[in-house]
N, C-alpha and C positions, 0 to 999 in steps of 0.2 A: 541721486546726488548724495555725497557724503556730507552730512550736516555737522559733524563734530568740529569742523574748522570754525564754525560760528559759535561754539560753546565757550571759547576762551580756555586758557590753561587752568587745569585743576591740579594744584600742588598737593602732594601727599604729606600729611602731617601726623603727629603722634596720635591724635584722636582717631585717625583712620585705621590704625593698627591695634587699638586697644581691645577690640572684640576678636582679634585673630589676625594672623599673617595675611599679607597680600602678595600674590605672585606677579612678577613683572618680567617681560622680555624687553631687553634694552634695544631700542630702535635708533636712538640718536644720543650722542653725548655732546653737549655744548657748554660754552663758557656762560656761567650764570652771573647773577648780581653778586657783588661783594667778593669777586674773585673765586667763587666756588663753582665747581662743575655741576651741571644739571643733567640728569638722566631723563630721557623722554621714552616712555614705554610705548609698545605697539598700540595701546589704547589711547595715547595722547596724554596720559597722566605724567606729571613732572615731579621728580624727586631731587631736591637739593642735597648734594653730597658733602658731608662734613669730613674732617680729617680722619676720624675713626673709620668711617665707611670707605673712604678713599683707600686707606691702607688695606682693608679687607679685599677690595676689588683688585688692587695692584698685586697682592699676594696670590690671588686666585687666577687672574687673567692677564697679568703683565702690566708694565708701566705705560704702554701705548693704548690709549682709549679706543683706537680703531679695533683692537682685538676684543673689546667688550661688546660690540654690536652683535645682536642675535643671542646673547647669553641670557639664560634664565636666572633670576634672582628672587629671593623672598625678602620682603620687608616685614620685620616683626618688632614687637615692643621690647625694649631693653633699657639700659641706663648708661649714661656717659658721665664722666666727671668733668665739671666746668667750674673754674675758679674755686677749686677745693670742695665743691658740693656735688652730690649726685643728682642728676636730672633725668626724667624719662626721655627716651629718644626712639625714633624709628631706626633700627639697625638692619644692615644688609647681611643676608646669609646666601652665599653662592649655591645655586642649584645645579647649573651646568657644570660638568667636570672641569677642574682646573686645567690650565695649560700644562703640558708636560715640559719640564725643564730640559734644556739641551744636554746631551751627555758631555761630561767633562773631557776635554782633550788631554791626552797624556802630556805630562809636563816634565817627567824625568825618565831615565832609562828603566827605573824600577817599575814604572807604570806600564811598560810593555811586557807582554807575556809571549815568549816565543815557543812555549810548549804547545804541542798539538796533541789533543787527546783523541784516541780512536775508540 
């Protein structure tokens, strides 16, 4: 029987990454307290996502959180600015490759190239 469900949620905090980074595979993204998303890792650990980390995830994996599922990230010690002061924070570093952006559709006649090279 999997006993982790009886352990309660373990939230990852700054102190958890002070001795080195933590790897996490995202299993679930849910709405957390205070309107912040929470990432739940394969191990059941929970990480509350601030605006800085959300921007990092959106840049790497897109704005739809469904595309974050299964992605590997690393949580490491960094700093964020809050109310004009720097504070230690656990920051996200994407490990899985970022999503490839869709090729841009031609928008003008100049974007089409009718030359065929042999």
